[in-house]
N, C-alpha and C positions, 0 to 999 in steps of 0.2 A: 588527668593525663599530665605524665612528668613534663615539667617545662622545657627540658632541654631535647626531649624527644620531639614536642611540639617544633621547636626551632629547627631540628634536623630534618623534619618534614616539610617546613615551609621553605627551607633552603633547597630540596629538593626540587619542589614545584617551581622554585625561584629558576633553578638549573635548567630546567625543560623550557620555560618562556623565555628566556634569555639566548639559549640556542636557536629556536626557533627565529629569534628577533635577529641575531646574528647572520644568520643564512640570507634575511630579506635585506638586509643593510648590504650585505655584500653582492645581492644580485642586482639592486637597483642603486646603488651609491654613485656609480659614476654616472648617472642621468638624472640625480638630484643634487643640490648645491648640500654642503654639509650644515649650513643654517637652516636651510628648509627642513632637513629630517630632524635637527633638534627643535626646530619650533613646533614639530607636529606631534613630536615625543612630550614635549613640556606641556602643551595644551593641553593632550588627553591625559597627562600625570594630574594636572590643576583640577580637571573636571573630577578625575577619580578622586582625589583628595576631598573635593567639594561633597562628592556622592557618599563617601565612607564617614563624613564629618556631619551628616543630615542630622543625628540624632544631639548632637550639641551647638548645632547653630553657629552663629557669630564666635561663639567662644573658641572656634578653631584657629581665629587669628591673634589670641591673647598670648601674650608671652614676655617672659621677663629675660629671653634670651636671643632678641631680634638680630644684635650683630652677629651672633654665633649662627644664627639660622641663615643670615646671608654669607656668611662665609662658607656655611655646607652648601648653600646654593651655587655660589662662585666655583667652588670646587666643582662641582657636579657639572657645570656649564663648560669648563674648559675640559674637564675627562670627557665629556659626551662627545665635544668637537674632536679630542685627540683620538678616540674610539670610531667615530665614523670617517675620521681623515684615514687612520690607518687601515681600517678595514675595505676603504675605499681604493686605497693607493698600493697598498701591499699584497702580495700573496697571501691568501687564505691561511695557509701553514704558519707562514710566518707572524701575522698579525696575532692568530689565536695564540701561538707559543709565547710571544711576549706579553698578551695580555694577563696570562696566569702566572706571570710574576708579582701580581698582587698580594699573593698569600704570603710572601716575606715581607712586604710592606704592612700587612695587617698585623702580622705578629709583632712589628716594629712600633708602630703606633698604638698598639694596646698596652705596650708597656710603657711606652713616653707619655702619651695623652690618659689612659684612664689607670694607669698603674696597677695593670692586671699582672699576677705573677705568671710569667711565660716559662713555663720549665723546659727543661733540654727536650722533652719528649715532643712540645709542640712546636719548637723548632727545627727538630727533627721531621716531624710531620710537614711541615712547609715544605723543607727542602725536598722530601720524598714526591710531596705533589707535584712540584715543578718539574723534578725529572720525568715523573708520569705524564703529565702536560706534554714534555717533549718528545716522548716515545709515541705519542698518538697522533701529535700535529706534525712531527717529521718536517721541522722548519729548514730549508735550504740556506736562505740568507745570501742570496746572489747579488751581487755589487751592492754593498753596505751604502747607504746613502742618509741623507738627514731625515728621512721618514722613519726610518728605523730609531734612530736616537729621539725622535718626539715621541713614538710610542712608547717606548721603555721609560722616559721620563714620566709621560703623561699617565702611565698605568699606576704610578704611587698615589696619583691623585685619587683612583679609583678605592685605594685600601684606605686612604685618609678619609672618604667620604662615609665608607663602611665603619669605621671607628667613631665618627662624628654622630653616626646615628643613635648608637648606643649611650654616648654622652649627652646627647640633647635630651634625651626621654628620660633624664632624670629627674626633669621637672616638666615636660609636655608630653602630650600625647603623639603617637606615630600620625595620626591625621594631620597634626599641625606642623609635623616635619616634612610631610608629604607636601603638604600645600606651600610652605615657604621655599622649599628646594624648587618645585616647578613654576613657582613665580617668579622667580628669578632666571630660569631656563626661559620662560616666555619673554620676558624683557631683554634678557640678553640676545635673544635671537628674533626679535620682532623686526630689525632693520631688513631682515629677509623679506618682509611683505613689500618692502620699497624696492631692494636692490635686485631681485631675482623674479624672475617670472612663475607661471605657474609650472608644476612638474609634467614631464611629458606624459600622455595619456597613457602611455604602456605602463607606465607605474601605478597607475591607480587602482589596479586589482591587489597591489602590496599594500597599499598604504592602510587599510584596516587593520592589518596585521601590526604594524607600527604603532597604532593609534591603542591596542589593548595588549600587546603582549609586554613591551617594555614597561609602561607605567605599573602594571600589575606585578611584574616581577620585582620592580624596586619597591612597592608597597610591601611585599612578602618578605624581602631583604631587611626593612625597617623594622617590621613586626619581629621577625627572628631575632634580631640582636637584643630585643627586649626581654628574651626569655633565656639567654645565653652568652656566655662570655663570646666577646668576638676573637679572641685568640684560639678558642676551641673551634668556632664555626670556620676560621681561615679557609682551610683544607677542602671545606664543602663547597667553596665557591668553584671547584676543578670539576664538581661532580657533572657540569654541563657538557663535559668532554664524554664521560661515561656514558651519558644518556644518548649523546649523539651518534656513539658507537653502537649501542643496542638499538637505536634507532634504525641506523643504516641497515643492521642484520635484520631487523623485523620487517620493516618496509620495503626496502631496496635488496634485500637478500646478499648484502655486501658482508663476505666472512671477513672479519678483521685479521691482518697478520700477525706474526708473532710479535712484534714490538708493540703493536696498540693491545694486543692481549695483555702484555706484562704491564703496558702504562695503565691500563684498566685496574689491574691487580695493584698496583703502586697507590693509585689516587685513592682504592678503597681501603687499602692497608693505611694510608696517611689521616683517612677520617678517623677509623677505629684508634690508631694513635694518638690523636688530638683529643680524643673522647675519653680516653684512659684515665688520666687524672681525675676528671670529673667524678666519673665512675668509683675511682678508688676512694674519692673523698666522702662520697655519699654513702660508702660502704662502711668509711671509718665513724663518719656520724651516725649510722644506722646501729651500729654495734656500740658505741659510746652511750645510745640514748637506751639500747636495752640492757647495757651494763648497770647504767644509773637506776632504772626502773627495778632491776633487780636487788641493787644496792638499798633502795626505798624499801622496798616490800620486805626484806630481812629485818630492817631496822624496824618496821612498823610491827612484825611480828613478836620482836624480841620485846618491844616495848609493851606488848600486849600481854606478854606471859610474865 
C-alpha cells in the first residue's frame, strides 16, 4: 500500500474517533473537572502504548530524545487542558471553529521545525480548510471573553504536538512517542486524585468512550505522520467535521444546510489540494525512472550491436 494513502486512511479513522470523543467531552465536561478528564485520557493512552509495545518490551522506554519527549508531553498536557476547558465553557460551535485553526499552525511548524517545503498550494489548502470549518461550525462568538483567547492560543499547541510527532520518529518508534506523551499527561494530572472527588455517577456510562476513543485516535495520528509529511496531512485534521456532518445525516437524518454542504466541499477540496504536490512529485519521479530505464536499455542495446 502507498505510504501516503495509508497515512490518509489513518487520519480519516482518527477524525471519526476524535469526533465521537469531542461530543462526549462536551456532554459531560461541566460535571467532571478538566484534570480528571485529562487523567482518564492519559492513563488509557499509557496503557494503550504498553499494549502496542508488547513486542519490543522495555525497549519502548529507551530513547536519546528524552528532553524532547518531555517537551512533547508537556505540550500535549497543556493542549488537553485547553481543549477540555474550551469545549466545556464555550458554545460547541465556537470551540469547534477555533480548534480547526490548527491547520495553519501545522503548516507553520512544518516549515520552521521540520524544514518541509510548504508550497503555496498547501498554505492555500490550510486557508480553505479553515473557511470550510467555519461554514460547518457556524460560530456566533457572542460576548468575547478570555475563554476564547485561551482556546485560540492553545490550539497552536495541538499543531506543535502534531509536528513533533514526526520529528521524534526520526529516531524513535510511535510506541515510544505514545508512551512518553501519556506518561507526562498522567504525572501532570495526578493531583486530580487528591484535589477532586470521583466523577458523578451519571458520567460513568460515558467514561469507557474517553478511555478508548481519544488515546486510539492519538496513536493513529502518531503513526500517520510517520508515513507522510505533516504539511500535507494538516487539512486532513478537519475531516472529523465532514464525518460529523455525514454521521448526522445517516444516523439522525439531519440534512445539512447550504453552508454546511459548501463547508464539506471546501474541506474535501483542501485535502485534495494539499495532496496535489505529493502526487505531482511521485508522477515526476516515476517518469524520470522510466526515462532512465529507457536510456539504459538503449545504451545496452547499442553496446551489444
